[in-house]
C-alpha positions as CSV (number, residue, x, y, z in Angstrom):
1,M,-17.5,-26.5,24.9
2,P,-14.9,-24.7,22.5
3,L,-14.8,-20.6,22.9
4,K,-15.9,-18.2,20.5
5,Y,-14.0,-15.2,19.8
6,Q,-14.6,-11.7,18.1
7,S,-12.5,-9.9,15.7
8,Y,-12.7,-7.3,13.5
9,G,-10.7,-6.3,10.6
10,C,-10.2,-3.4,8.2
11,R,-12.8,-3.2,5.5
12,F,-10.1,-1.8,3.1
13,K,-8.6,-5.4,3.4
14,C,-5.1,-4.0,3.8
15,G,-4.6,-7.4,5.4
16,H,-2.4,-5.8,8.0
17,K,-4.6,-5.0,11.0
18,H,-7.3,-7.3,13.1
19,S,-7.9,-7.1,16.6
20,S,-10.9,-7.5,19.1
21,N,-11.1,-4.0,19.7
22,Y,-13.5,-2.3,17.2
23,W,-12.5,1.1,18.3
24,L,-8.7,0.3,17.0
25,I,-10.1,-0.8,13.6
26,F,-11.9,2.2,13.1
27,R,-9.0,4.7,14.0
28,H,-6.7,2.4,11.8
29,E,-9.3,2.4,8.9
30,E,-9.2,6.6,9.2
31,Q,-5.4,6.2,8.4
32,C,-5.4,3.1,6.3
33,W,-3.3,3.4,3.0
34,Y,-6.1,1.2,1.2
35,N,-8.9,3.9,2.0
36,P,-9.6,6.1,-1.0
37,E,-10.6,9.0,1.3
38,V,-6.7,9.1,2.9
39,K,-5.4,9.7,-1.0
40,S,-2.7,7.5,-1.2
41,C,-0.5,6.4,-4.1
42,I,-2.2,2.9,-3.7
43,T,-5.3,4.0,-4.4
44,C,-4.4,6.4,-7.3
45,R,-4.4,5.8,-10.7
46,H,-1.1,7.6,-11.2
47,G,0.8,5.6,-8.5
48,E,2.9,2.4,-9.1
49,L,5.0,0.3,-6.9
50,V,7.8,-1.3,-9.0
51,H,9.3,-4.4,-8.8
52,D,12.8,-4.3,-10.3
53,S,16.1,-6.5,-10.3
54,C,19.3,-7.6,-11.8
55,T,21.3,-10.5,-12.2
56,S,25.0,-10.7,-12.3
57,F,27.6,-13.2,-13.0
58,C,30.6,-13.0,-10.9
59,G,31.6,-16.9,-11.3
60,Y,27.9,-17.6,-9.9
61,E,24.6,-16.0,-10.8
62,I,23.7,-13.3,-8.3
63,T,19.9,-11.6,-8.3
64,E,19.1,-8.6,-6.6
65,R,15.4,-7.2,-6.1
66,W,14.1,-4.2,-5.1
67,E,10.7,-2.1,-4.9
68,Y,10.2,1.8,-5.4
69,R,7.6,3.8,-5.8
70,T,6.7,6.1,-8.9
71,C,4.2,8.8,-9.5
72,D,3.0,9.4,-13.6
73,V,2.2,12.9,-12.4
74,D,5.2,14.2,-10.7
75,P,8.5,12.3,-11.2
76,D,10.3,14.4,-8.4
77,I,8.0,13.3,-5.6
78,E,10.7,11.9,-3.1
79,F,9.5,8.6,-1.2
80,D,10.3,7.3,1.7
81,G,11.0,3.7,0.8
82,I,7.9,2.2,-0.6
83,K,5.9,3.9,2.0
84,P,3.0,5.6,-0.1
85,Q,2.4,9.5,-0.1
86,I,-1.0,10.9,1.5
87,N,-3.3,13.5,0.9
88,C,-1.6,14.1,-2.4
89,I,-2.9,16.9,-4.5
90,N,-2.4,15.0,-7.7
91,W,-4.4,11.8,-6.4
92,E,-7.2,10.5,-8.9
93,E,-9.2,7.6,-8.2
94,I,-8.5,4.1,-10.3
95,C,-11.3,3.6,-12.6
96,H,-12.5,0.2,-12.6
97,A,-14.0,-1.1,-15.8
98,N,-17.5,-2.6,-15.2
């Protein structure tokens, strides 16, 4: 007879966390970047993850790609790679049209 496994996943659907330990997922959700209560760039209407690229021709085609975060309210925010800011004072919820 097959074994039954029970697993918990982040309710914010970040896709990064699954575990059989309920409390591990509960603690993760408290700081998940996709949780609006964390007030991260991912859930803010001002934040954006920019996908950029450049193609050069040096005898053959080379395409470089990179990502970076921007903020429409405060362009002086320095991001650590693509890691979003959290608990931002400029955070505003994304408005979803019904």
